[in-house]
N, CA, C and O atoms as CSV, one atom per row, in Angstrom:
chain,resi,resn,atom,element,x,y,z
A,1,UNK,N,N,0.261,-19.614,2.221
A,1,UNK,CA,C,0.689,-18.245,2.113
A,1,UNK,C,C,-0.436,-17.358,2.639
A,1,UNK,O,O,-1.599,-17.560,2.290
A,2,UNK,N,N,-0.102,-16.390,3.467
A,2,UNK,CA,C,-1.070,-15.437,3.999
A,2,UNK,C,C,-1.214,-14.290,3.021
A,2,UNK,O,O,-0.213,-13.714,2.597
A,3,UNK,N,N,-2.416,-13.954,2.661
A,3,UNK,CA,C,-2.670,-12.885,1.709
A,3,UNK,C,C,-3.286,-11.712,2.449
A,3,UNK,O,O,-4.330,-11.849,3.087
A,4,UNK,N,N,-2.649,-10.582,2.365
A,4,UNK,CA,C,-3.171,-9.368,2.980
A,4,UNK,C,C,-3.573,-8.406,1.873
A,4,UNK,O,O,-2.839,-8.223,0.902
A,5,UNK,N,N,-4.697,-7.815,2.018
A,5,UNK,CA,C,-5.186,-6.859,1.031
A,5,UNK,C,C,-5.216,-5.486,1.675
A,5,UNK,O,O,-5.728,-5.315,2.781
A,6,UNK,N,N,-4.669,-4.521,0.979
A,6,UNK,CA,C,-4.626,-3.155,1.479
A,6,UNK,C,C,-5.443,-2.279,0.549
A,6,UNK,O,O,-5.215,-2.267,-0.661
A,7,UNK,N,N,-6.376,-1.562,1.098
A,7,UNK,CA,C,-7.158,-0.602,0.340
A,7,UNK,C,C,-7.049,0.729,1.052
A,7,UNK,O,O,-7.260,0.803,2.262
A,8,UNK,N,N,-6.723,1.774,0.324
A,8,UNK,CA,C,-6.520,3.073,0.941
A,8,UNK,C,C,-7.439,4.096,0.292
A,8,UNK,O,O,-7.536,4.184,-0.932
A,9,UNK,N,N,-8.100,4.856,1.128
A,9,UNK,CA,C,-9.000,5.907,0.666
A,9,UNK,C,C,-8.661,7.180,1.427
A,9,UNK,O,O,-8.377,7.133,2.624
A,10,UNK,N,N,-8.687,8.286,0.758
A,10,UNK,CA,C,-8.469,9.571,1.405
A,10,UNK,C,C,-9.767,10.354,1.345
A,10,UNK,O,O,-10.311,10.584,0.265
A,11,UNK,N,N,-10.257,10.759,2.494
A,11,UNK,CA,C,-11.454,11.586,2.553
A,11,UNK,C,C,-11.038,12.982,2.980
A,11,UNK,O,O,-10.457,13.162,4.051
A,12,UNK,N,N,-11.327,13.952,2.162
A,12,UNK,CA,C,-11.020,15.343,2.470
A,12,UNK,C,C,-12.312,16.046,2.854
A,12,UNK,O,O,-13.271,16.075,2.082
A,13,UNK,N,N,-12.328,16.601,4.033
A,13,UNK,CA,C,-13.514,17.302,4.498
A,13,UNK,C,C,-13.293,18.801,4.345
A,13,UNK,O,O,-12.327,19.352,4.873
A,14,UNK,N,N,-14.184,19.450,3.626
A,14,UNK,CA,C,-14.081,20.868,3.354
A,14,UNK,C,C,-15.374,21.548,3.795
A,14,UNK,O,O,-16.457,20.971,3.699
A,15,UNK,N,N,-15.246,22.770,4.273
A,15,UNK,CA,C,-16.441,23.495,4.649
A,15,UNK,C,C,-16.870,24.341,3.450
A,15,UNK,O,O,-16.141,25.222,2.994
A,16,UNK,N,N,-18.061,24.053,2.960
A,16,UNK,CA,C,-18.609,24.774,1.819
A,16,UNK,C,C,-19.921,25.423,2.236
A,16,UNK,O,O,-20.888,24.722,2.536
A,17,UNK,N,N,-19.968,26.749,2.258
A,17,UNK,CA,C,-21.192,27.480,2.583
A,17,UNK,C,C,-21.804,27.009,3.904
A,17,UNK,O,O,-22.991,26.689,3.964
A,18,UNK,N,N,-21.011,26.971,4.931
A,18,UNK,CA,C,-21.394,26.621,6.301
A,18,UNK,C,C,-21.912,25.181,6.452
A,18,UNK,O,O,-22.521,24.858,7.472
A,19,UNK,N,N,-21.686,24.335,5.480
A,19,UNK,CA,C,-22.018,22.917,5.647
A,19,UNK,C,C,-20.790,22.097,5.260
A,19,UNK,O,O,-20.004,22.510,4.407
A,20,UNK,N,N,-20.631,20.948,5.884
A,20,UNK,CA,C,-19.478,20.117,5.613
A,20,UNK,C,C,-19.752,19.191,4.436
A,20,UNK,O,O,-20.817,18.581,4.341
A,21,UNK,N,N,-18.796,19.100,3.566
A,21,UNK,CA,C,-18.870,18.178,2.434
A,21,UNK,C,C,-17.555,17.410,2.390
A,21,UNK,O,O,-16.564,17.832,2.987
A,22,UNK,N,N,-17.547,16.317,1.705
A,22,UNK,CA,C,-16.294,15.582,1.600
A,22,UNK,C,C,-15.973,15.273,0.152
A,22,UNK,O,O,-16.858,15.159,-0.697
A,23,UNK,N,N,-14.694,15.141,-0.102
A,23,UNK,CA,C,-14.179,14.773,-1.411
A,23,UNK,C,C,-13.506,13.419,-1.248
A,23,UNK,O,O,-12.625,13.261,-0.403
A,24,UNK,N,N,-13.910,12.448,-2.046
A,24,UNK,CA,C,-13.374,11.101,-1.986
A,24,UNK,C,C,-12.233,10.985,-2.985
A,24,UNK,O,O,-12.421,11.241,-4.174
A,25,UNK,N,N,-11.054,10.604,-2.514
A,25,UNK,CA,C,-9.902,10.410,-3.382
A,25,UNK,C,C,-9.457,8.962,-3.246
A,25,UNK,O,O,-9.032,8.549,-2.167
A,26,UNK,N,N,-9.544,8.192,-4.308
A,26,UNK,CA,C,-9.155,6.786,-4.283
A,26,UNK,C,C,-7.645,6.689,-4.492
A,26,UNK,O,O,-7.129,7.097,-5.533
A,27,UNK,N,N,-6.945,6.152,-3.504
A,27,UNK,CA,C,-5.488,6.037,-3.586
A,27,UNK,C,C,-5.033,4.664,-4.055
A,27,UNK,O,O,-3.832,4.400,-4.117
A,28,UNK,N,N,-5.974,3.787,-4.387
A,28,UNK,CA,C,-5.612,2.470,-4.901
A,28,UNK,C,C,-5.087,2.615,-6.315
A,28,UNK,O,O,-5.307,3.640,-6.960
A,29,UNK,N,N,-4.405,1.612,-6.792
A,29,UNK,CA,C,-3.958,1.670,-8.174
A,29,UNK,C,C,-2.793,0.754,-8.444
A,29,UNK,O,O,-2.109,0.277,-7.539
A,30,UNK,N,N,-2.594,0.527,-9.721
A,30,UNK,CA,C,-1.496,-0.304,-10.179
A,30,UNK,C,C,-0.345,0.615,-10.548
A,30,UNK,O,O,-0.526,1.572,-11.301
A,31,UNK,N,N,0.819,0.332,-10.029
A,31,UNK,CA,C,2.061,1.054,-10.310
A,31,UNK,C,C,2.071,2.509,-9.835
A,31,UNK,O,O,3.003,3.244,-10.162
A,32,UNK,N,N,1.071,2.941,-9.080
A,32,UNK,CA,C,1.156,4.258,-8.470
A,32,UNK,C,C,1.801,4.142,-7.089
A,32,UNK,O,O,2.182,5.142,-6.481
A,33,UNK,N,N,1.916,2.911,-6.609
A,33,UNK,CA,C,2.570,2.613,-5.342
A,33,UNK,C,C,3.924,1.984,-5.616
A,33,UNK,O,O,4.157,1.435,-6.693
A,34,UNK,N,N,4.813,2.067,-4.641
A,34,UNK,CA,C,6.105,1.393,-4.674
A,34,UNK,C,C,6.214,0.551,-3.407
A,34,UNK,O,O,5.655,0.908,-2.370
A,35,UNK,N,N,6.926,-0.551,-3.489
A,35,UNK,CA,C,7.202,-1.378,-2.309
A,35,UNK,C,C,8.706,-1.604,-2.245
A,35,UNK,O,O,9.362,-1.828,-3.262
A,36,UNK,N,N,9.242,-1.538,-1.012
A,36,UNK,CA,C,10.669,-1.813,-0.831
A,36,UNK,C,C,10.880,-2.586,0.455
A,36,UNK,O,O,10.080,-2.514,1.388
A,37,UNK,N,N,11.980,-3.330,0.482
A,37,UNK,CA,C,12.300,-4.087,1.683
A,37,UNK,C,C,13.068,-3.202,2.656
A,37,UNK,O,O,13.344,-2.040,2.358
A,38,UNK,N,N,13.411,-3.747,3.808
A,38,UNK,CA,C,13.979,-2.940,4.896
A,38,UNK,C,C,15.286,-2.257,4.527
A,38,UNK,O,O,15.499,-1.108,4.915
A,39,UNK,N,N,16.168,-2.921,3.792
A,39,UNK,CA,C,17.451,-2.284,3.454
A,39,UNK,C,C,17.429,-1.615,2.081
A,39,UNK,O,O,18.470,-1.180,1.589
A,40,UNK,N,N,16.255,-1.531,1.463
A,40,UNK,CA,C,16.035,-0.855,0.171
A,40,UNK,C,C,16.807,-1.500,-0.978
A,40,UNK,O,O,17.049,-0.849,-1.994
A,41,UNK,N,N,17.199,-2.766,-0.834
A,41,UNK,CA,C,17.858,-3.446,-1.948
A,41,UNK,C,C,16.853,-3.841,-3.024
A,41,UNK,O,O,17.226,-4.041,-4.180
A,42,UNK,N,N,15.581,-3.954,-2.649
A,42,UNK,CA,C,14.504,-4.195,-3.612
A,42,UNK,C,C,13.530,-3.034,-3.537
A,42,UNK,O,O,13.018,-2.708,-2.466
A,43,UNK,N,N,13.280,-2.423,-4.662
A,43,UNK,CA,C,12.364,-1.284,-4.745
A,43,UNK,C,C,11.635,-1.421,-6.075
A,43,UNK,O,O,12.204,-1.147,-7.132
A,44,UNK,N,N,10.357,-1.851,-6.020
A,44,UNK,CA,C,9.636,-2.208,-7.244
A,44,UNK,C,C,8.249,-1.565,-7.262
A,44,UNK,O,O,7.737,-1.179,-6.212
A,45,UNK,N,N,7.638,-1.446,-8.441
A,45,UNK,CA,C,6.249,-0.982,-8.516
A,45,UNK,C,C,5.330,-1.956,-7.797
A,45,UNK,O,O,5.585,-3.160,-7.768
A,46,UNK,N,N,4.260,-1.425,-7.218
A,46,UNK,CA,C,3.343,-2.254,-6.439
A,46,UNK,C,C,1.904,-1.914,-6.793
A,46,UNK,O,O,1.614,-0.873,-7.384
A,47,UNK,N,N,1.018,-2.817,-6.416
A,47,UNK,CA,C,-0.417,-2.617,-6.616
A,47,UNK,C,C,-1.114,-2.600,-5.261
A,47,UNK,O,O,-0.812,-3.409,-4.385
A,48,UNK,N,N,-2.033,-1.684,-5.105
A,48,UNK,CA,C,-2.879,-1.614,-3.905
A,48,UNK,C,C,-4.310,-1.549,-4.383
A,48,UNK,O,O,-4.632,-0.649,-5.159
A,49,UNK,N,N,-5.198,-2.451,-3.969
A,49,UNK,CA,C,-4.947,-3.523,-3.010
A,49,UNK,C,C,-4.040,-4.583,-3.604
A,49,UNK,O,O,-3.995,-4.786,-4.817
A,50,UNK,N,N,-3.322,-5.248,-2.722
A,50,UNK,CA,C,-2.400,-6.283,-3.155
A,50,UNK,C,C,-1.580,-6.777,-1.989
A,50,UNK,O,O,-1.905,-6.516,-0.831
A,51,UNK,N,N,-0.513,-7.492,-2.299
A,51,UNK,CA,C,0.393,-7.972,-1.266
A,51,UNK,C,C,1.757,-8.236,-1.885
A,51,UNK,O,O,1.878,-8.374,-3.102
A,52,UNK,N,N,2.768,-8.304,-1.055
A,52,UNK,CA,C,4.142,-8.287,-1.523
A,52,UNK,C,C,4.487,-9.481,-2.412
A,52,UNK,O,O,5.245,-9.311,-3.367
A,53,UNK,N,N,3.969,-10.677,-2.145
A,53,UNK,CA,C,4.286,-11.829,-2.990
A,53,UNK,C,C,3.831,-11.595,-4.435
A,53,UNK,O,O,4.545,-11.936,-5.378
A,54,UNK,N,N,2.646,-11.014,-4.600
A,54,UNK,CA,C,2.148,-10.749,-5.955
A,54,UNK,C,C,2.988,-9.687,-6.651
A,54,UNK,O,O,3.224,-9.778,-7.856
A,55,UNK,N,N,3.440,-8.685,-5.912
A,55,UNK,CA,C,4.277,-7.645,-6.505
A,55,UNK,C,C,5.647,-8.187,-6.894
A,55,UNK,O,O,6.177,-7.824,-7.944
A,56,UNK,N,N,6.227,-9.050,-6.063
A,56,UNK,CA,C,7.517,-9.679,-6.404
A,56,UNK,C,C,7.375,-10.628,-7.588
A,56,UNK,O,O,8.271,-10.715,-8.427
A,57,UNK,N,N,6.270,-11.328,-7.654
A,57,UNK,CA,C,6.010,-12.231,-8.780
A,57,UNK,C,C,5.865,-11.437,-10.078
A,57,UNK,O,O,6.420,-11.816,-11.109
A,58,UNK,N,N,5.124,-10.347,-10.020
A,58,UNK,CA,C,4.924,-9.509,-11.213
A,58,UNK,C,C,6.240,-8.897,-11.700
A,58,UNK,O,O,6.443,-8.723,-12.902
A,59,UNK,N,N,7.138,-8.570,-10.753
A,59,UNK,CA,C,8.441,-7.996,-11.106
A,59,UNK,C,C,9.458,-9.072,-11.499
A,59,UNK,O,O,10.614,-8.757,-11.780
A,60,UNK,N,N,9.033,-10.337,-11.521
A,60,UNK,CA,C,9.874,-11.474,-11.899
A,60,UNK,C,C,11.067,-11.662,-10.957
A,60,UNK,O,O,12.127,-12.133,-11.370
A,61,UNK,N,N,10.883,-11.290,-9.697
A,61,UNK,CA,C,11.922,-11.505,-8.692
A,61,UNK,C,C,11.778,-12.900,-8.081
A,61,UNK,O,O,12.766,-13.522,-7.694
A,62,UNK,N,N,10.545,-13.378,-8.000
A,62,UNK,CA,C,10.296,-14.735,-7.509
A,62,UNK,C,C,9.482,-15.497,-8.547
A,62,UNK,O,O,8.863,-14.915,-9.438
A,63,UNK,N,N,9.504,-16.820,-8.402
A,63,UNK,CA,C,8.678,-17.666,-9.252
A,63,UNK,C,C,7.351,-17.954,-8.564
A,63,UNK,O,O,7.066,-17.436,-7.485
A,64,UNK,N,N,6.566,-18.769,-9.195
A,64,UNK,CA,C,5.259,-19.142,-8.657
A,64,UNK,C,C,5.419,-19.779,-7.276
A,64,UNK,O,O,6.044,-20.833,-7.159
A,65,UNK,N,N,4.864,-19.156,-6.225
A,65,UNK,CA,C,5.015,-19.702,-4.874
A,65,UNK,C,C,4.399,-21.080,-4.699
A,65,UNK,O,O,4.769,-21.797,-3.769
A,66,UNK,N,N,3.471,-21.474,-5.564
A,66,UNK,CA,C,2.805,-22.761,-5.442
A,66,UNK,C,C,3.487,-23.865,-6.242
A,66,UNK,O,O,3.016,-25.003,-6.245
A,67,UNK,N,N,4.577,-23.553,-6.914
A,67,UNK,CA,C,5.286,-24.557,-7.709
A,67,UNK,C,C,6.342,-25.248,-6.850
A,67,UNK,O,O,7.221,-24.597,-6.286
A,68,UNK,N,N,6.247,-26.547,-6.760
A,68,UNK,CA,C,7.186,-27.408,-6.043
A,68,UNK,C,C,7.541,-26.858,-4.664
A,68,UNK,O,O,6.661,-26.707,-3.817
A,69,UNK,N,N,8.817,-26.557,-4.427
A,69,UNK,CA,C,9.278,-26.116,-3.104
A,69,UNK,C,C,9.499,-24.603,-3.035
A,69,UNK,O,O,10.182,-24.118,-2.133
A,70,UNK,N,N,8.937,-23.871,-3.963
A,70,UNK,CA,C,9.136,-22.422,-3.969
A,70,UNK,C,C,8.671,-21.755,-2.678
A,70,UNK,O,O,9.250,-20.753,-2.259
A,71,UNK,N,N,7.640,-22.297,-2.048
A,71,UNK,CA,C,7.191,-21.685,-0.798
A,71,UNK,C,C,8.291,-21.733,0.266
A,71,UNK,O,O,8.389,-20.822,1.088
A,72,UNK,N,N,9.108,-22.770,0.261
A,72,UNK,CA,C,10.231,-22.850,1.198
A,72,UNK,C,C,11.368,-21.935,0.773
A,72,UNK,O,O,11.992,-21.295,1.619
A,73,UNK,N,N,11.644,-21.864,-0.515
A,73,UNK,CA,C,12.715,-21.005,-1.017
A,73,UNK,C,C,12.391,-19.528,-0.815
A,73,UNK,O,O,13.293,-18.694,-0.732
A,74,UNK,N,N,11.117,-19.213,-0.739
A,74,UNK,CA,C,10.696,-17.811,-0.627
A,74,UNK,C,C,10.337,-17.412,0.802
A,74,UNK,O,O,9.683,-16.391,1.014
A,75,UNK,N,N,10.757,-18.203,1.775
A,75,UNK,CA,C,10.474,-17.883,3.181
A,75,UNK,C,C,11.130,-16.567,3.597
A,75,UNK,O,O,10.671,-15.925,4.541
A,76,UNK,N,N,12.195,-16.155,2.907
A,76,UNK,CA,C,12.877,-14.902,3.217
A,76,UNK,C,C,11.944,-13.704,3.100
A,76,UNK,O,O,12.166,-12.689,3.760
A,77,UNK,N,N,10.922,-13.798,2.288
A,77,UNK,CA,C,9.998,-12.681,2.091
A,77,UNK,C,C,9.275,-12.363,3.397
A,77,UNK,O,O,9.107,-11.194,3.747
A,78,UNK,N,N,8.855,-13.381,4.105
A,78,UNK,CA,C,8.149,-13.181,5.375
A,78,UNK,C,C,9.082,-12.696,6.477
A,78,UNK,O,O,8.614,-12.133,7.467
A,79,UNK,N,N,10.373,-12.897,6.332
A,79,UNK,CA,C,11.335,-12.486,7.353
A,79,UNK,C,C,11.781,-11.034,7.192
A,79,UNK,O,O,12.457,-10.492,8.066
A,80,UNK,N,N,11.411,-10.415,6.099
A,80,UNK,CA,C,11.808,-9.027,5.844
A,80,UNK,C,C,10.651,-8.087,6.157
A,80,UNK,O,O,9.496,-8.509,6.218
A,81,UNK,N,N,10.964,-6.829,6.353
A,81,UNK,CA,C,9.932,-5.792,6.524
A,81,UNK,C,C,9.731,-5.100,5.190
A,81,UNK,O,O,10.698,-4.745,4.515
A,82,UNK,N,N,8.476,-4.907,4.811
A,82,UNK,CA,C,8.138,-4.337,3.518
A,82,UNK,C,C,7.377,-3.040,3.722
A,82,UNK,O,O,6.488,-2.958,4.569
A,83,UNK,N,N,7.730,-2.028,2.941
A,83,UNK,CA,C,7.103,-0.715,3.044
A,83,UNK,C,C,6.461,-0.349,1.718
A,83,UNK,O,O,7.123,-0.302,0.682
A,84,UNK,N,N,5.157,-0.091,1.767
A,84,UNK,CA,C,4.428,0.426,0.603
A,84,UNK,C,C,4.361,1.938,0.749
A,84,UNK,O,O,4.057,2.449,1.827
A,85,UNK,N,N,4.643,2.653,-0.332
A,85,UNK,CA,C,4.585,4.109,-0.245
A,85,UNK,C,C,4.177,4.708,-1.584
A,85,UNK,O,O,4.354,4.108,-2.645
A,86,UNK,N,N,3.630,5.899,-1.495
A,86,UNK,CA,C,3.307,6.697,-2.674
A,86,UNK,C,C,3.109,8.135,-2.237
A,86,UNK,O,O,2.908,8.410,-1.054
A,87,UNK,N,N,3.165,9.040,-3.180
A,87,UNK,CA,C,2.903,10.444,-2.894
A,87,UNK,C,C,1.602,10.839,-3.564
A,87,UNK,O,O,1.217,10.268,-4.584
A,88,UNK,N,N,0.930,11.817,-2.987
A,88,UNK,CA,C,-0.296,12.327,-3.571
A,88,UNK,C,C,-0.509,13.750,-3.076
A,88,UNK,O,O,0.007,14.138,-2.027
A,89,UNK,N,N,-1.263,14.513,-3.831
A,89,UNK,CA,C,-1.575,15.898,-3.485
A,89,UNK,C,C,-3.021,15.991,-3.033
A,89,UNK,O,O,-3.875,15.233,-3.494
A,90,UNK,N,N,-3.287,16.910,-2.139
A,90,UNK,CA,C,-4.649,17.167,-1.708
A,90,UNK,C,C,-4.791,18.653,-1.424
A,90,UNK,O,O,-3.801,19.367,-1.269
A,91,UNK,N,N,-6.003,19.095,-1.359
A,91,UNK,CA,C,-6.302,20.503,-1.162
A,91,UNK,C,C,-5.863,20.960,0.223
A,91,UNK,O,O,-6.235,20.354,1.227
A,92,UNK,N,N,-5.084,22.011,0.275
A,92,UNK,CA,C,-4.649,22.553,1.564
A,92,UNK,C,C,-5.783,23.261,2.294
A,92,UNK,O,O,-5.655,23.570,3.479
A,93,UNK,N,N,-6.899,23.525,1.597
A,93,UNK,CA,C,-8.022,24.205,2.234
A,93,UNK,C,C,-8.872,23.253,3.074
A,93,UNK,O,O,-9.824,23.680,3.728
A,94,UNK,N,N,-8.539,21.998,3.057
A,94,UNK,CA,C,-9.301,21.015,3.830
A,94,UNK,C,C,-9.099,21.250,5.319
A,94,UNK,O,O,-7.978,21.453,5.785
A,95,UNK,N,N,-10.188,21.220,6.046
A,95,UNK,CA,C,-10.125,21.406,7.490
A,95,UNK,C,C,-9.849,20.089,8.206
A,95,UNK,O,O,-9.214,20.081,9.260
A,96,UNK,N,N,-10.311,18.996,7.656
A,96,UNK,CA,C,-10.175,17.700,8.293
A,96,UNK,C,C,-9.861,16.669,7.225
A,96,UNK,O,O,-10.462,16.667,6.151
A,97,UNK,N,N,-8.916,15.794,7.528
A,97,UNK,CA,C,-8.523,14.761,6.577
A,97,UNK,C,C,-8.606,13.410,7.276
A,97,UNK,O,O,-8.072,13.235,8.371
A,98,UNK,N,N,-9.272,12.465,6.642
A,98,UNK,CA,C,-9.340,11.089,7.139
A,98,UNK,C,C,-8.641,10.198,6.133
A,98,UNK,O,O,-8.998,10.186,4.955
A,99,UNK,N,N,-7.669,9.468,6.578
A,99,UNK,CA,C,-7.022,8.467,5.746
A,99,UNK,C,C,-7.587,7.123,6.181
A,99,UNK,O,O,-7.307,6.660,7.287
A,100,UNK,N,N,-8.378,6.498,5.325
A,100,UNK,CA,C,-9.069,5.258,5.650
A,100,UNK,C,C,-8.313,4.106,5.002
A,100,UNK,O,O,-8.169,4.058,3.781
A,101,UNK,N,N,-7.832,3.181,5.824
A,101,UNK,CA,C,-7.084,2.017,5.337
A,101,UNK,C,C,-7.866,0.766,5.689
A,101,UNK,O,O,-8.054,0.462,6.867
A,102,UNK,N,N,-8.312,0.054,4.703
A,102,UNK,CA,C,-9.051,-1.197,4.906
A,102,UNK,C,C,-8.129,-2.373,4.652
A,102,UNK,O,O,-7.441,-2.416,3.633
A,103,UNK,N,N,-8.110,-3.322,5.565
A,103,UNK,CA,C,-7.378,-4.554,5.347
A,103,UNK,C,C,-5.889,-4.471,5.568
A,103,UNK,O,O,-5.138,-5.188,4.907
A,104,UNK,N,N,-5.427,-3.619,6.478
A,104,UNK,CA,C,-3.998,-3.611,6.781
A,104,UNK,C,C,-3.625,-4.910,7.483
A,104,UNK,O,O,-4.451,-5.522,8.161
A,105,UNK,N,N,-2.386,-5.319,7.315
A,105,UNK,CA,C,-1.910,-6.570,7.890
A,105,UNK,C,C,-1.875,-6.482,9.420
A,105,UNK,O,O,-2.204,-5.451,10.005
A,106,UNK,N,N,-1.473,-7.575,10.042
A,106,UNK,CA,C,-1.448,-7.685,11.497
A,106,UNK,C,C,-0.655,-6.550,12.139
A,106,UNK,O,O,-1.088,-5.976,13.139
A,107,UNK,N,N,0.493,-6.229,11.574
A,107,UNK,CA,C,1.324,-5.159,12.101
A,107,UNK,C,C,1.507,-4.132,10.985
A,107,UNK,O,O,2.014,-4.451,9.909
A,108,UNK,N,N,1.092,-2.916,11.252
A,108,UNK,CA,C,1.224,-1.867,10.239
A,108,UNK,C,C,1.491,-0.534,10.917
A,108,UNK,O,O,0.991,-0.272,12.011
A,109,UNK,N,N,2.269,0.291,10.272
A,109,UNK,CA,C,2.552,1.634,10.753
A,109,UNK,C,C,2.255,2.583,9.599
A,109,UNK,O,O,2.917,2.526,8.563
A,110,UNK,N,N,1.281,3.440,9.767
A,110,UNK,CA,C,0.900,4.395,8.724
A,110,UNK,C,C,1.462,5.744,9.097
A,110,UNK,O,O,1.166,6.264,10.173
A,111,UNK,N,N,2.274,6.322,8.222
A,111,UNK,CA,C,2.880,7.623,8.476
A,111,UNK,C,C,2.574,8.548,7.310
A,111,UNK,O,O,2.283,8.099,6.201
A,112,UNK,N,N,2.644,9.831,7.573
A,112,UNK,CA,C,2.440,10.823,6.525
A,112,UNK,C,C,3.372,11.983,6.761
A,112,UNK,O,O,3.783,12.247,7.891
A,113,UNK,N,N,3.707,12.680,5.680
A,113,UNK,CA,C,4.581,13.848,5.744
A,113,UNK,C,C,3.896,14.950,4.970
A,113,UNK,O,O,3.510,14.762,3.816
A,114,UNK,N,N,3.745,16.105,5.605
A,114,UNK,CA,C,3.144,17.260,4.919
A,114,UNK,C,C,4.200,18.056,4.237
A,114,UNK,O,O,3.897,19.068,3.604
């Protein structure tokens, strides 16, 4: 099983008294994220950093992937597209925003909506 770890950090850059400072906002957490499959038939709480197999296991949707032939029975997980999402607030006075994502999987699309 391939394990991907996602860590997300938000850096807000603000100008304070003619010098730049930054505010670090940790977006990681347990159950502050949600994960869903492509057709939204599964929508469960998620942990970041983490990966979809662990989130499905925690939600009791799948059994232990290392038990007997479960890795074969759970091949459908790799065939689906999974989306991790969450909402968060940040200061609108920020001049520059960096969204730092460590450990994204091979194929990832990061989007945001203001």
